[in-house]
N, C-alpha and C positions, 0 to 999 in steps of 0.2 A: 790387345794387350794381354800378355801371358801372366798368369798368377803363379807365384812360387808355390812349391809343395807346402811350405810352412803356412802360407796364407790359406790354402785349401783346408789344411788340418785345423786351423783356427776357426774357420767357418763351420766345419763339421762339429767341433766342440761347442761352439756357440749355439748351434742348432740343437744339439743334444741337451744342453743346459736349459734352453728355452722350453724344449719339450718336457723336461723333468719338472720345471717350474709349473707348467700348465697342468701336468698330472697331479702334482702336489696340491695345487689350487683346487682342482676338481675333487680330490679326495677330502679336502677340508670341508667342502660342501656348502658352507654358509658365507662364503666370501666371493665377491666378484672381482674381475680385473680392475674395475674402478676402485673398489675398496682397497685392493692391494697397492695400487698406485698411491692412494691417499696415505695409507700407513707407511709406505716407503718414502713419501715426501717428494714424489715426482708427478708430473702430469700424466694423465691417462695416455696421451699421445706418445710421450717418451717411453712409457712401459710397453705400449703396443709396438713401437719401433724396435724395441729390444727383443720382443717375443716373436715377431713375424718371421717366418722361415724364408720367404722368397724375396725379401727386400735387398737391394744392392747397398742401401745406406743403413743397414742394420747397425744398431748401437749395442756394443758389448756391455754387460754388467761389470761393475767394479767388484773386487773381492769383498769390499765392505758392504756393497748392496746385496751380494749373494748371502752374506752372513745375516743381514737384516731380513732378507726374504725368508731364509730358513727359520729364523725366530718367529716371524709373523705367521708362517704356515705350520709351525710346530713340527718341523722335520730336522733331522741332523743335516748340517751343511753338506756332508758327503752324498746325501740323497739327491742333490742337485747336479752332481758331476757325473760324467760318463764313467762306467765301471773301469775303464782303462786308466783313469786318472786317480782312482781311489786306492789307498793302501790300508790294509788291515793292520792295526797295531798288535804287536805280539804281547 
């Protein structure tokens, strides 16, 4: 089964977002993935499925979840997105 280029781009973006969430979580220092899942209102399994890089059944975060994650981790929401998707306001 061939994947479209758009599907590949989405997977890459999802991977970069997951990586940025993990970096922000590590920088926070006093919070585990289990804590993040609880604060987010999802199960640890659901969070792991969204963060794991190699899974075929990866679950993408909703925009609302990304906003909540940014709040929980005390980062600007744009910090979770790949640089190519962020725009600096003039």
